[in-house]
N, C-alpha and C positions, 0 to 999 in steps of 0.2 A: 590659128582661125578667124576669121573674122567675126565680128559680133551678131551672133544670130539671137535673135531675142524672142519673146513670146509675141510680142505684137506682129515680128515678120512670121511666127507659125501661125498665128490669127488670121492673118492676110493670106494665107495658101489654103488654108482651112476655108476660109469665105469664098475664094476663087473656085475651089473642087468642090464646094456646095451647089453652084450654081451649073455646074457640067451635068451631063448624062449620067443617070445610075448605071448606066452599062459601060462608062468607060471611068468612073470614079468611085473608089470605096467609100470617100467622103459623103457623096451624094447618095450612093446605095444605102449606106448606114442610115444618113437623114431620111431617108424615104419612108424605112422601115419603122421610124416614130423614135419618140423619146424612150419610152420602155425599152428598146432595144438597145438605142446607143447609153442608157443608163447601165443595163447589163453588161454591155462590152467595157464598158469604164470601171466597173465592179471586178470583172474578170482580170483586168488588167491592172487594177490595184491590188489584189490577190497575188497576181505572180510577182508583181513587184515586193509582198511583203513577203515571200517565199524566199526569192532570191536574198534579202536582206536578211533573215533569221539563217540561212546558210551559209552567210557569209561570202556570197559569189557576187563581188561587187561589179564584174562585167556585166553578169547579166541584168543586176537592179540597175545599171547607167541604161542599158537596152529597155527593160521595163519602165523605167522611169520615162524614159523619153516616148512610149505608149500612151503611160498614165498622162500626161500632160497633153498631146496630140487629141485623146480619146474626152478628155476634161474639156478642151475647147470645143470638140464637135457636139459636145452635151450640154455646153452652154449655148450655143449656135440653136442647137435644137431648141433650147428653153427660150430664146430671147434673150439673153443676159450678155450683156457684151462684157469683152474683158475689162474693159477701161473701169467698170461698174466694180469689177471685182477686186481690180489694183486700186482703186479710190478705197475700198472698203480695207484693204491691207494697211494702205499708208494711215486711213484713221487709227487704225490699232496702234501702231508704233508710239503713239502719244503717252501711250502708258504700257507697264510693264504686264506681259499676259497673266501673270498671278493676281495684279491688281484687276484686272478686267474682269476675270472668271469671278473674284470676289463677290464683284457687283450684278454679277446675273442674278437673278430671284430664285432659279433651282440651284444654286452653289451652297 
């Protein structure tokens, strides 16, 4: 399989976002507003958790794909660039997750 990336998926989401809501699920979802997009993302996340706790790896793979897709739609709905999220992740690799959590005021 060729190297399909989150950037590739983000480009597809962007292209579909500009389509007619009658022709594109992505455009239709975005037209329904952030609340609906967030709800759909949450539903997909719960389905992924259910698949994982059931030990159903094939279903988890499918639901994880839905989670990633709907996360990108949610980011687009809120005007958050994937690149900004990736930069945030990159900045967090400078230290361990435990060290980062220990520095939080609510830790």
